PLY file of the C-alpha trace (Angstrom):
ply
format ascii 1.0
element vertex 77
property float x
property float y
property float z
element edge 76
property int vertex1
property int vertex2
end_header
102.28 17.96 1.39
105.87 17.33 0.36
105.08 15.31 -2.84
102.98 18.21 -4.29
105.64 20.43 -3.60
108.31 18.25 -5.33
105.84 17.73 -8.32
105.25 21.26 -8.40
108.73 21.89 -8.58
109.49 19.61 -11.26
106.84 20.74 -13.50
108.44 24.32 -13.01
111.59 23.12 -14.14
110.13 20.87 -17.11
108.30 24.08 -17.97
111.68 26.02 -18.19
113.18 23.13 -20.25
110.45 23.02 -22.91
110.57 26.79 -23.25
114.19 26.59 -23.65
113.98 23.76 -26.31
110.80 24.95 -27.75
111.94 27.99 -29.43
114.84 26.62 -31.37
112.31 23.90 -32.57
109.97 26.89 -33.61
112.73 28.66 -35.29
113.48 25.44 -37.38
109.99 24.77 -38.26
109.55 28.60 -39.11
112.81 28.18 -41.32
111.96 25.08 -43.10
108.56 26.39 -43.75
109.71 29.46 -45.27
112.00 27.75 -47.41
109.30 25.43 -48.61
106.97 28.62 -49.31
109.72 30.44 -51.40
110.37 27.22 -53.56
106.63 26.59 -53.98
105.10 27.17 -57.52
101.83 25.94 -56.57
99.50 27.74 -54.36
98.56 24.38 -52.68
102.16 23.91 -51.79
102.16 27.54 -50.11
99.21 26.91 -48.15
100.73 23.75 -46.90
103.90 25.32 -46.11
102.06 28.04 -43.87
99.81 25.54 -42.46
102.68 23.67 -41.28
104.18 26.73 -39.70
100.94 27.36 -37.95
100.66 23.65 -36.63
104.32 24.18 -35.25
103.70 26.93 -33.39
100.53 25.75 -31.89
102.61 22.39 -30.92
104.93 24.58 -29.21
102.60 26.53 -27.49
100.58 23.85 -26.18
103.79 22.12 -24.66
104.96 25.14 -23.28
101.74 26.18 -21.46
100.56 22.78 -20.47
103.35 22.46 -18.16
102.92 26.06 -16.97
99.21 25.44 -16.28
99.90 22.09 -14.50
102.33 23.62 -12.14
99.75 26.56 -11.61
97.04 24.04 -10.70
99.65 22.20 -8.20
100.48 25.48 -6.42
96.76 25.49 -5.15
97.56 22.40 -3.11
0 1
1 2
2 3
3 4
4 5
5 6
6 7
7 8
8 9
9 10
10 11
11 12
12 13
13 14
14 15
15 16
16 17
17 18
18 19
19 20
20 21
21 22
22 23
23 24
24 25
25 26
26 27
27 28
28 29
29 30
30 31
31 32
32 33
33 34
34 35
35 36
36 37
37 38
38 39
39 40
40 41
41 42
42 43
43 44
44 45
45 46
46 47
47 48
48 49
49 50
50 51
51 52
52 53
53 54
54 55
55 56
56 57
57 58
58 59
59 60
60 61
61 62
62 63
63 64
64 65
65 66
66 67
67 68
68 69
69 70
70 71
71 72
72 73
73 74
74 75
75 76
């Protein structure tokens, strides 16, 4: 089916772009969280900066793996 093949190709390309854009975004989030952590005087601020880093990493992981999983599922059709 040509539409499934085209959609699978589109998702594969999208996964590549998200991976290429996800790593710089994660680097910016990690840098920002590190600066907030280094400048925090309150333990709650330090925990909040670390939680922001975890949320950023989870978000990038979901964005990258979601398109990859969708392209793999479409590959079975």
